[in-house]
C-alpha positions as CSV (number, residue, x, y, z in Angstrom):
1,X,36.6,-52.4,35.5
2,X,39.2,-52.1,32.8
3,X,42.4,-50.1,32.7
4,X,40.7,-47.7,30.3
5,X,37.8,-47.3,32.6
6,X,40.2,-46.5,35.4
7,X,42.0,-43.8,33.3
8,X,38.7,-42.3,32.3
9,X,37.4,-42.1,35.8
10,X,40.6,-40.6,37.1
11,X,40.6,-38.0,34.4
12,X,37.0,-37.0,35.4
13,X,38.0,-36.8,39.0
14,X,41.0,-34.7,38.2
15,X,39.0,-32.3,36.1
16,X,36.8,-31.4,39.1
17,X,33.8,-30.5,36.9
18,X,31.5,-32.3,34.4
19,X,33.4,-33.1,31.2
20,X,32.6,-34.2,27.7
21,X,34.1,-37.5,26.2
22,X,36.2,-35.4,23.9
23,X,37.8,-33.5,26.9
24,X,38.6,-36.8,28.5
25,X,40.1,-38.2,25.3
26,X,42.3,-35.0,25.0
27,X,43.6,-35.2,28.5
28,X,44.3,-38.9,28.5
29,X,45.5,-39.4,24.9
30,X,42.9,-42.2,24.5
31,X,40.6,-42.5,21.4
32,X,37.3,-40.7,21.8
33,X,35.4,-44.0,20.9
34,X,37.3,-45.8,23.7
35,X,36.4,-43.1,26.1
36,X,32.7,-43.2,25.1
37,X,32.7,-47.0,25.6
38,X,34.4,-46.7,29.0
39,X,31.9,-44.0,30.1
40,X,29.0,-46.4,29.2
41,X,30.7,-49.2,31.2
42,X,31.1,-46.8,34.2
43,X,27.5,-45.7,33.9
44,X,26.3,-49.3,34.1
45,X,28.4,-49.7,37.2
46,X,26.9,-46.5,38.8
47,X,30.3,-44.8,38.9
48,X,29.5,-41.8,36.7
49,X,26.5,-39.6,36.2
50,X,25.4,-37.2,33.5
51,X,24.4,-33.9,35.2
52,X,23.6,-32.4,31.8
53,X,23.4,-33.6,28.3
54,X,26.7,-34.8,26.8
55,X,28.6,-34.1,30.1
56,X,29.8,-36.7,32.6
57,X,31.1,-36.6,36.2
58,X,32.0,-39.1,38.8
59,X,29.1,-40.3,40.9
60,X,29.0,-39.3,44.6
């Protein structure tokens, strides 16, 4: 897991609700494309889920 992946996952946990990539980008100061790439990495690792279209949340 990269540092960006860690930042994205932490931001999702801190939000306490499903978030959009743009929300994570705004709260972390990261580029939206970086956030989207990190979300895809986290999805492959089973660390995030998409409870509804375009929204993401930590798994478990």
